C-alpha positions as CSV (number, residue, x, y, z in Angstrom):
1,M,0.2,0.0,0.2
2,T,1.3,3.5,-0.9
3,E,1.3,6.1,1.7
4,G,-1.4,7.6,0.7
5,E,-3.6,4.6,1.1
6,I,-2.0,4.0,4.6
7,E,-3.2,7.8,5.8
8,E,-6.7,6.8,4.1
9,V,-7.3,3.9,5.5
10,A,-6.4,5.5,9.1
11,E,-8.6,8.5,8.8
12,Q,-11.8,5.6,7.8
13,Q,-11.0,4.1,11.1
14,Q,-10.5,7.4,12.7
15,Q,-14.0,8.3,11.4
16,Q,-15.6,4.9,12.3
17,Q,-14.4,5.2,15.8
18,E,-15.9,8.4,16.3
19,E,-19.2,7.6,14.7
20,V,-19.7,4.5,17.5
21,K,-21.7,5.5,20.3
22,Y,-21.1,4.4,23.5
23,P,-23.2,4.1,26.6
24,E,-23.2,7.2,28.5
25,G,-20.2,7.9,30.8
26,Y,-18.1,5.6,28.9
27,N,-15.4,5.8,26.1
28,A,-13.0,4.1,23.7
29,E,-11.4,3.0,26.8
30,L,-14.2,2.1,29.4
31,W,-16.0,0.1,26.8
32,N,-15.1,-2.9,24.9
33,L,-17.1,-2.8,21.9
34,Q,-17.1,-6.3,20.5
35,E,-18.5,-7.8,23.9
36,N,-20.6,-5.1,24.0
37,A,-19.4,-5.1,27.8
38,P,-17.4,-2.3,29.9
39,R,-13.7,-3.1,30.7
40,V,-13.8,-4.0,34.0
41,D,-10.4,-3.5,34.8
42,E,-10.2,-0.1,32.8
43,V,-13.1,1.3,34.9
44,G,-11.9,-0.1,38.5
45,K,-8.6,1.3,37.7
46,K,-10.9,5.0,37.1
47,L,-12.8,4.5,39.9
48,T,-9.9,4.2,42.5
49,E,-8.2,7.7,40.7
50,Y,-11.5,9.5,41.0
51,A,-11.7,8.2,45.0
52,T,-7.9,8.8,45.5
53,Q,-8.9,12.8,44.0
54,V,-11.8,13.1,45.9
55,E,-9.9,12.3,49.0
56,S,-6.8,14.2,48.4
57,L,-8.8,17.7,48.1
58,T,-11.0,16.6,51.0
59,K,-7.8,16.3,52.8
60,Q,-6.5,19.9,51.6
61,R,-9.8,21.3,52.4
62,N,-9.5,20.1,56.0
63,D,-5.5,21.2,57.0
64,L,-6.5,24.4,54.8
65,R,-9.4,24.9,57.9
66,V,-7.4,23.5,60.8
67,K,-4.5,26.2,59.5
68,I,-6.8,28.8,59.3
69,S,-8.4,28.3,62.5
70,K,-5.0,28.5,64.2
71,G,-4.0,31.4,62.8
72,F,-7.2,33.4,63.9
73,N,-7.1,31.6,67.2
74,A,-10.6,29.5,66.7
75,P,-12.5,28.1,69.7
76,T,-12.6,24.0,70.4
77,Q,-16.0,24.4,72.3
78,V,-19.1,25.9,71.1
79,D,-19.3,27.2,74.8
80,E,-16.4,29.9,73.8
81,Y,-18.6,32.0,71.6
82,N,-21.1,32.8,74.4
83,R,-18.8,35.7,75.2
84,Y,-19.9,37.5,72.4
85,T,-21.5,40.5,74.1
86,P,-24.4,42.3,71.4
87,D,-25.0,46.0,70.7
88,S,-27.1,47.7,73.5
89,K,-30.0,47.8,71.0
90,Y,-29.5,44.5,69.8
91,T,-29.7,42.9,73.8
92,T,-33.4,42.6,73.9
93,Y,-33.8,40.7,71.0
94,Y,-30.2,38.3,71.6
95,K,-31.6,37.0,74.8
96,S,-35.3,36.4,73.4
97,E,-36.2,32.8,73.0
98,D,-36.0,33.9,68.8
99,G,-32.6,35.4,69.1
100,Q,-31.2,32.7,71.6
101,E,-32.4,29.9,69.2
102,A,-30.5,31.8,65.9
103,V,-27.2,32.3,67.9
104,K,-27.4,28.8,69.1
105,G,-27.4,27.6,65.7
106,F,-24.7,30.5,64.5
107,N,-22.1,29.0,67.0
108,E,-22.6,25.3,65.8
109,F,-22.0,26.1,63.0
110,A,-19.1,28.9,63.6
111,L,-17.5,26.1,65.3
112,S,-17.7,23.7,62.5
113,Q,-16.4,26.5,60.0
114,G,-13.1,27.2,62.6
115,L,-14.3,30.9,62.8
116,S,-12.8,33.0,65.8
117,C,-14.6,34.8,67.9
118,E,-13.5,38.2,65.7
119,Q,-15.0,37.0,62.8
120,H,-18.3,35.5,64.9
121,K,-18.7,38.8,66.2
122,A,-18.8,40.5,62.5
123,V,-21.4,37.9,60.8
124,L,-23.7,38.8,64.1
125,N,-23.5,42.0,63.9
126,Y,-23.9,42.0,60.3
127,F,-27.1,40.2,60.8
128,F,-28.5,42.1,63.6
129,E,-28.1,45.3,61.4
130,T,-29.4,42.9,58.5
131,L,-32.8,42.4,60.4
132,E,-32.9,46.1,61.6
133,E,-32.8,47.3,58.4
134,A,-35.5,44.8,57.0
135,G,-37.5,46.3,59.8
136,I,-38.0,42.5,61.3
137,L,-36.2,43.7,64.6
138,D,-37.3,46.9,66.6
139,T,-34.4,48.8,68.1
140,T,-36.1,51.9,69.7
141,D,-34.9,52.1,73.7
142,P,-38.1,52.0,76.2
143,Q,-37.8,54.8,76.8
144,T,-38.4,56.3,73.5
145,A,-41.3,53.8,72.9
146,E,-43.1,54.8,75.8
147,L,-42.7,58.3,74.4
148,Q,-44.2,56.9,70.9
149,R,-46.9,55.2,72.6
150,R,-48.2,58.2,74.5
151,D,-48.2,60.1,71.5
152,A,-49.7,57.7,69.4
153,A,-52.7,57.4,72.0
154,Q,-53.4,61.3,72.3
155,A,-53.5,61.5,68.7
156,E,-56.7,58.7,68.8
157,L,-58.0,60.7,71.6
158,K,-57.9,63.7,69.2
159,K,-59.4,62.0,66.3
160,I,-62.6,60.7,68.8
161,G,-62.7,64.1,69.7
162,D,-65.0,65.6,72.8
163,N,-65.0,63.8,76.2
164,A,-62.9,60.9,74.4
165,V,-62.4,59.5,77.9
166,Q,-65.4,59.5,79.1
167,R,-66.9,58.1,76.1
168,I,-64.3,55.2,75.8
169,A,-65.0,54.0,79.5
170,E,-68.9,54.5,78.6
171,T,-68.6,51.8,76.1
172,R,-66.1,49.9,77.8
173,Q,-68.6,49.3,80.3
174,F,-71.5,48.3,77.6
175,V,-69.5,45.9,76.1
176,N,-69.0,44.4,79.9
177,E,-72.1,44.3,81.3
178,C,-73.9,43.8,78.2
179,S,-75.5,39.8,78.3
180,F,-75.7,39.3,74.4
181,F,-72.2,39.2,74.2
182,N,-69.8,36.0,75.8
183,K,-66.5,36.0,77.2
184,E,-64.9,36.0,74.1
185,Q,-67.0,38.4,72.3
186,Q,-66.5,40.8,75.1
187,A,-62.5,40.1,74.9
188,T,-62.8,41.0,70.7
189,L,-64.7,44.2,71.3
190,Q,-62.4,45.6,74.1
191,K,-59.6,45.3,71.8
192,L,-61.4,46.8,69.1
193,I,-61.8,50.0,71.3
194,D,-57.8,49.3,71.7
195,S,-56.9,49.8,68.8
196,G,-58.0,53.5,67.7
197,A,-60.5,55.7,66.8
198,V,-62.0,53.6,64.2
199,G,-62.4,50.5,65.9
200,F,-63.9,52.8,68.8
201,T,-66.0,54.9,67.1
202,A,-67.3,51.0,65.5
203,C,-68.0,50.1,69.3
204,E,-69.6,53.7,70.1
205,I,-72.1,53.2,67.2
206,M,-73.5,49.5,68.5
207,K,-73.6,50.9,71.8
208,D,-75.8,54.2,71.2
209,M,-77.8,51.7,68.7
210,F,-78.2,49.1,71.4
211,N,-78.9,51.6,74.1
212,N,-81.8,53.8,71.9
213,K,-83.5,50.3,71.0
214,V,-83.9,49.5,74.4
215,A,-85.2,53.0,74.9
216,N,-87.8,53.0,72.7
217,M,-89.5,49.6,74.0
218,K,-92.6,49.7,75.9
219,M,-91.8,48.5,79.3
220,P,-94.6,47.1,81.4
221,V,-95.3,48.2,85.0
222,R,-96.2,46.3,87.8
223,A,-99.4,44.5,88.2
224,S,-99.5,45.8,91.4
225,T,-99.5,49.1,90.6
226,V,-102.6,49.2,87.7
227,D,-106.0,48.2,87.4
228,A,-105.5,46.7,83.9
229,V,-102.4,44.5,83.1
230,A,-101.4,43.3,79.6
231,S,-102.3,39.7,78.5
232,N,-100.2,36.9,78.8
233,A,-99.6,37.0,74.8
234,E,-98.5,40.3,75.2
235,L,-96.1,39.9,77.6
236,E,-94.7,37.1,76.0
237,A,-94.3,39.4,72.9
238,M,-92.5,41.9,75.0
239,M,-90.3,39.5,76.5
240,A,-89.2,37.7,72.9
241,K,-88.3,41.4,72.6
242,A,-86.4,41.7,76.1
243,Y,-84.2,38.8,75.0
244,E,-83.2,39.3,71.7
245,S,-82.1,43.2,72.2
246,G,-80.3,41.7,76.0
247,N,-82.4,43.9,78.1
248,T,-81.7,41.3,81.1
249,A,-83.6,44.0,83.6
250,A,-86.5,44.3,81.6
251,L,-86.8,40.8,80.6
252,K,-86.5,39.9,84.8
253,E,-89.4,42.5,85.2
254,L,-91.7,41.2,82.5
255,I,-91.0,37.4,83.9
256,D,-92.3,38.8,87.7
257,I,-95.6,40.7,86.1
258,Q,-96.1,37.1,84.1
259,N,-95.7,35.6,87.4
260,A,-97.3,37.7,89.4
261,Q,-100.5,37.6,87.1
262,R,-100.7,33.7,87.2
263,E,-100.7,33.8,90.9
264,G,-103.6,36.1,90.9
């Protein structure tokens, strides 16, 4: 064969090899086309090489972490991070249940990564600052917070208008004494009163409507003081109205009148 023919045959063989489709993850080195099966010895060698490389990289990573830890005097016990003292404005959150849970988790992470106390402090400070900027952490000091609360309360009283304190007290009394509401409903209405001018006004309107309805009821007088009394059907109708409106005083008086009629 001429040199040209040899090169042509070589190119054809190369082309045939390139056109062969090996199973995913295999190549000519790892797959025996004639037997249509992996070259077990070659695959074993590759796996051994990969395992050695992974082990080497893991060791390098651990060695580097140890070197960094020693260089920064990293703690060997998680309790050593408890020396951290946050900025005074973060103290309340830091000592809270949520804060302690978050810090505990971070301390364990810091120990596993070989962070020094200085690095631990820097990261925690950044964490608290991020919470503050996001509006999740309120850092207002108690005295300022109390002043802000009082200013807000005065603003709501101003919205309510004249005799605000007296009107709030009367509405609270109405909610507490009205038997029409159960304990849970009374608690909900009290929270509504406390929520501000809008919530209070809604409760006051309800109180006034209730009182007007009771005032417009035709109340009977006791049988002992008049010659004519209402019929039993009229009494029961008025008793039903008193019950629906929650007027327990009127309901009791109607029952007394009915009993008096029956005894008479």
